[in-house]
C-alpha positions in Angstrom: 16.8 -104.9 56.2 20.1 -102.7 56.0 18.7 -101.4 59.4 18.1 -104.7 60.7 20.7 -106.6 59.1 23.9 -104.0 61.0 21.7 -104.8 64.6 21.8 -108.1 63.9 18.1 -109.0 64.3 17.7 -110.9 61.6 17.6 -114.9 61.4 16.3 -114.5 65.0 12.8 -115.3 64.0 11.1 -111.0 65.1 8.4 -110.2 64.4 8.7 -106.6 63.1 5.9 -104.4 63.0 5.5 -101.5 60.5 3.6 -98.5 59.0 2.7 -98.0 54.9 5.7 -95.9 54.9 8.0 -99.7 54.6 4.8 -102.4 53.8 5.4 -104.3 50.6 5.2 -107.5 49.1 8.2 -107.3 47.8 9.7 -107.0 51.7 8.2 -109.1 53.0 9.2 -112.3 51.2 13.0 -110.5 51.4 12.2 -110.6 55.6 10.6 -114.1 55.3 13.8 -115.6 53.3 16.3 -114.0 56.8 13.6 -115.9 58.9 12.0 -112.7 60.0 8.5 -112.0 59.7 6.9 -108.6 59.4 3.4 -107.0 59.5 2.1 -103.3 58.8 -0.9 -101.3 57.2 -0.8 -101.2 53.1 -1.1 -98.6 50.5 -2.6 -100.1 47.7 -0.8 -98.9 45.3 2.4 -101.2 45.7 2.9 -103.5 43.6 2.2 -107.0 43.4 -0.7 -105.6 45.8 -3.9 -108.1 44.9 -6.8 -107.2 42.5 -9.0 -107.6 45.1 -7.8 -105.0 47.4 -7.1 -102.7 45.2 -10.9 -102.8 43.8 -13.0 -100.2 44.6 -15.7 -101.7 45.3 -17.4 -100.9 48.5 -17.6 -103.0 51.6 -20.0 -103.5 54.7 -18.8 -102.4 57.9 -17.1 -105.7 58.9 -17.0 -107.3 55.8 -13.2 -108.7 55.1 -11.7 -109.5 51.2 -8.4 -111.0 51.6 -6.0 -112.9 49.4 -3.1 -115.2 50.6 0.1 -116.0 48.6 1.9 -119.0 50.3 2.9 -117.3 53.8 2.0 -114.3 52.2 -1.8 -112.3 53.5 -3.2 -109.5 51.7 -6.0 -108.1 54.2 -9.2 -105.1 53.1 -11.6 -104.6 56.7 -13.8 -102.7 56.6 -14.2 -100.1 59.8 -15.1 -96.5 60.0 -12.5 -97.1 56.9 -11.4 -99.2 54.4 -8.4 -100.9 56.2 -5.1 -102.9 54.0 -3.0 -104.5 55.9 0.0 -107.1 54.8 1.5 -109.6 57.0 3.1 -112.8 56.6 2.4 -114.9 60.3 -1.2 -114.8 60.5 -4.3 -116.5 59.9 -7.1 -115.1 58.4 -9.0 -115.3 60.8 -11.0 -112.7 63.5 -10.5 -112.3 67.1 -13.1 -111.3 69.5 -12.5 -108.0 72.2 -14.0 -107.2 75.1 -15.1 -104.5 73.4 -18.9 -103.6 72.7 -21.1 -102.6 70.4 -23.2 -99.7 71.2 -25.6 -100.6 68.3 -26.6 -104.4 69.0 -24.8 -105.2 72.4 -22.6 -108.0 70.7 -18.3 -108.3 71.3 -16.6 -106.6 68.4 -14.9 -109.0 65.9 -12.0 -107.6 64.5 -8.9 -109.8 61.9 -6.3 -110.4 64.1 -3.5 -109.4 62.6 -5.3 -105.6 63.4 -5.4 -106.5 66.8 -1.6 -107.6 67.2 -0.8 -104.2 65.0 -2.6 -101.8 67.1 -0.7 -103.7 70.3 2.8 -103.0 69.1 2.3 -100.3 67.4 1.0 -98.0 69.8 3.4 -96.0 71.1 4.5 -94.7 67.3 1.5 -94.1 66.3 0.6 -91.6 70.1 4.3 -90.2 69.4 2.7 -89.2 65.8 -0.7 -87.9 67.7 1.5 -86.0 70.3 3.4 -84.9 67.6 0.2 -83.8 65.4 -1.8 -82.0 67.9 1.2 -78.9 68.6 2.8 -79.1 65.2 5.5 -77.4 64.5 6.8 -77.5 61.0 6.8 -75.1 58.6 6.9 -75.0 54.9 10.8 -74.1 54.4 13.5 -74.0 51.5 16.1 -74.5 54.0 15.1 -79.2 54.6 17.3 -78.5 58.2 15.1 -76.2 59.4 11.9 -78.8 58.8 14.2 -81.1 60.8 14.7 -79.5 63.3 11.5 -78.3 64.7 10.4 -82.4 64.1 13.0 -83.5 65.9 12.2 -80.2 68.9 8.9 -81.7 68.9 9.1 -84.6 69.4 11.7 -83.8 72.5 8.1 -81.5 74.2 6.9 -85.3 73.7 9.0 -87.4 75.3 9.1 -85.1 77.6 6.1 -84.9 78.7 5.4 -88.5 78.8 8.6 -88.6 81.1 6.6 -85.4 83.1 3.4 -88.5 83.2 4.7 -91.1 84.4 7.5 -89.7 87.0 5.4 -86.2 88.1 4.7 -86.7 91.8 3.2 -84.6 94.8 0.9 -82.1 92.0 -1.5 -82.7 90.0 -0.2 -83.1 86.9 -0.8 -81.0 84.0 -2.6 -81.9 80.7 -0.4 -81.8 77.6 -1.1 -78.0 75.7 -0.5 -76.7 79.5 2.9 -78.4 79.9 3.6 -76.7 75.8 3.1 -73.6 77.9 4.5 -73.9 80.9 7.7 -74.5 78.5 7.0 -71.9 76.1 6.9 -69.5 79.9 10.1 -71.0 81.5 12.3 -71.0 78.5 10.9 -67.0 78.3 11.5 -66.5 81.4 15.0 -67.6 81.4 15.7 -64.9 78.6 14.4 -62.0 80.8 11.2 -62.0 78.6 8.2 -60.3 79.8 5.6 -61.6 77.2 4.1 -64.6 78.9 2.2 -63.0 81.7 -0.4 -64.7 82.7 -2.4 -63.2 85.2 -4.7 -66.3 87.7 -6.7 -66.7 90.3 -5.7 -69.4 92.9 -3.3 -71.6 93.7 -0.4 -71.0 90.9 0.7 -73.7 88.3 4.1 -74.7 86.8 5.7 -71.6 84.9 3.3 -68.8 86.2 5.6 -66.2 86.2 5.9 -63.4 89.3 4.9 -59.7 89.8 7.8 -58.2 89.6 8.9 -60.1 85.9 6.3 -58.7 84.4 5.1 -55.3 85.1 7.2 -51.8 83.9 9.7 -50.8 86.6 12.0 -48.0 86.3 14.7 -46.5 89.6 13.8 -44.3 91.1 15.7 -42.2 94.3 14.6 -44.1 97.7 11.9 -41.1 99.1 13.1 -39.7 102.2 10.9 -39.2 105.0 9.6 -35.8 106.1 12.5 -34.1 108.6 14.8 -37.2 108.3 18.9 -36.1 107.9 19.8 -37.5 104.8 18.2 -36.2 101.3 19.4 -39.5 99.9 18.1 -42.4 102.3 20.5 -45.2 102.4 19.0 -49.2 102.7 20.0 -52.2 101.8 20.0 -54.3 98.2 18.1 -57.6 98.2 20.5 -58.5 95.4 23.3 -58.1 97.1 22.5 -59.2 100.3 22.0 -62.1 101.7 19.8 -63.3 104.1 21.0 -62.7 108.3 21.7 -66.1 108.7 23.6 -66.6 106.1 25.6 -63.1 106.0 28.7 -65.1 108.3 31.3 -61.4 107.5 29.4 -60.8 104.1 30.2 -57.4 103.4 26.6 -55.2 103.8 25.7 -53.0 100.5 23.5 -50.2 100.7 21.8 -48.7 98.3 20.2 -45.6 97.7 18.3 -46.6 94.8 15.0 -48.1 94.8 11.8 -49.8 92.3 9.2 -47.9 93.4 6.4 -50.4 92.5 7.7 -53.8 94.0 8.6 -51.2 97.3 12.2 -52.5 97.4 16.1 -51.6 96.9 17.7 -52.3 93.9 21.7 -51.4 93.4 20.9 -49.9 89.4 23.4 -51.7 87.7 22.9 -55.6 87.1 20.6 -55.5 90.6 18.1 -54.1 89.4 18.0 -56.3 86.2 18.5 -59.1 87.5 15.4 -59.2 90.2 13.2 -58.1 87.4 14.2 -61.0 84.8 15.7 -64.2 86.9 12.9 -66.1 89.4 15.8 -67.1 91.7 17.3 -64.2 91.6 19.8 -64.6 94.7 
């Protein structure tokens, strides 16, 4: 009530959908007095829930039990399991869906309030569903850690939804591979080599070049037979830009190289950058 009041959403006839954490007869009566309507799943232990809805009597599949008080409607419907609903703007009627029952071939019938709830709560339920697949939260004595990892997990889900919507020109990854690609990218930025992936075929998002995951150590460039120099020099691949882009750039040469990668590199920062950064230039 406080949130909707601050947002200026009361007394405008809005319909609010919520899950069972918030739903209660007392709240819906308060909403109705503010010319606002509500619909949501209901916990049977809420104060004011009718006894018929609380009853432990088993219902047959598709059977409905409901109770009404003025505009307030409480309902228990047996689908694969019991679903309890509370609404103050629906009638106790059924909606016929296009989906068919594979056993009988008849169209599936569900209470109208449940159909509307599924339609309008889909985004929230989908967020919880994706977040539950790869949950980051762990038990902790510090409350802020749980909150922090919950927000990180939500960021993963939101970024995946944006990726699915806007990514073009490539085969889209599924949710698990998308998360793995993000983790590999973060490790790559940090210069970590623990995310080595060896795959065949075309590279996909998150794969790391071989130079970033192999064990490399600097050595002197070996002199060719009959060479005048005991320590031959070559252009450093990090310090020197391409020939077309030099434009007066002072040439940098080094007597060290990486024998594994077969490239000349200065021993200081260049060797580290080449083996830890994707775009080492």
